[in-house]
C-alpha positions, 0 to 999 in steps of 0.5 A: 612791501617786500624786504628789498634787502633780501634781494639787493643787499643779501650777504653783503660783506662788512669789509669795505674793500670787499664790499667795493669789489662786489659792488662792481658786479651787482645783481640789480633789482627794479626800483619799486618805491616812489620816495625815500624820506626820513622820520625821527623814531626812538632808535634814531632818524629812520629812512622810510620808503613810501612811508615804511622803514627800511630794514638792514640785512639783519632786519634792523631799522636803517636809522642814523644818529643825526638827521643830516646823516639820515637825509644823506642815506635817503638821498642815495635811495632817491638817486636810484633810477629804474634799477636800484644799484648797490654800487651807487649806495656806499653810505647805505652799505656802511650804515648796514655794517655799523648797525648790524656789526659794529654796534654789537661788537665795538670792542672787537672792531676797536681791536682790529683797528688797533692791529693796524697800528702795529704795522701801519702803512706810514711807518714803512718806507722805501729806500729807493728811488729818490722820487718815491722816498721824497713822496712818502716823506711829504705825505707821511712825515706830517702824520708821524709828527701829528701822532707824536704831538697830538696823541703822544705816540712816538712811532718808529720808522722802518725801511722795506718790508722788515717788520718793526716792533712799535713801542708799547707806549706809542701803541697804547697812546694811539689806541686811546684815540680810537673812538667808542661810538659805533658810527664814528668807530665804523667810519674809522674802521672802514677808512683803516681797511681801505687805506691800510693805515689806522693813523690816516683814519684817526687823523681824519676822525680828529679833523687833522686830515682832509679826505683828499689828502688822506686818499693821496697819502694812502696811494703814494706807492700806487701813484708812483707806480702809475707815474712810472708804468702807466694806468691799468684800467681795471685798477683804476676801476677798483680804486674808484669803487674803493674811493666811493667807500672812503667818501661814505666813511668821510661823510659819516665823520663829517655829519657827526662832528 
């Protein structure tokens, strides 16, 4: 069996937003396998195509820490039809990035998530119009309160784009909540990048925020603009691709709970 990742997932970016953008213009290859299954191996629950292990772009075995997560990966492969479409396989792309990237450099990934805390989306508020101000308060104030009560992190709010320096104590408290385990960390990193908010990602990881509410919180400004000026079809398409990445990250957190 030829290594399908040489054709389908070659040079796939680790950044989930970039992955979503590229997935909208895939170079499709014909499906050459009959069935994807799961088998427990020393390195975890591996995905097999016609009995042979799938390899990541770095030529590691595509294996998940739980059977349920591996079954979800296999389901993506089984759902392919005549052509194998990476755009329909966000969980596999995320698994690749975790296995080939996060697992080797967890400290660097945690540091990237921590950077978002210093300028987190939910800390920067509009002064006008009233409708946008109210929407931001409704979606974001509960997250600020959660960070204070659950993490012991008291974040400072700012108005407009003027940078706000967050207290060291708040940043340290929130950083302690960033997971170390590669799969959970990879999911948190993906959600942070997709939403622009590490607080949204951490709230999801700790079961405080549903995927639907997290996605709505991440798009308060965008939804307000859409309400005022109407839909941009290209923007809608890009958002749908990003949402698929978000759902994949949420699935990882769900199956590891």
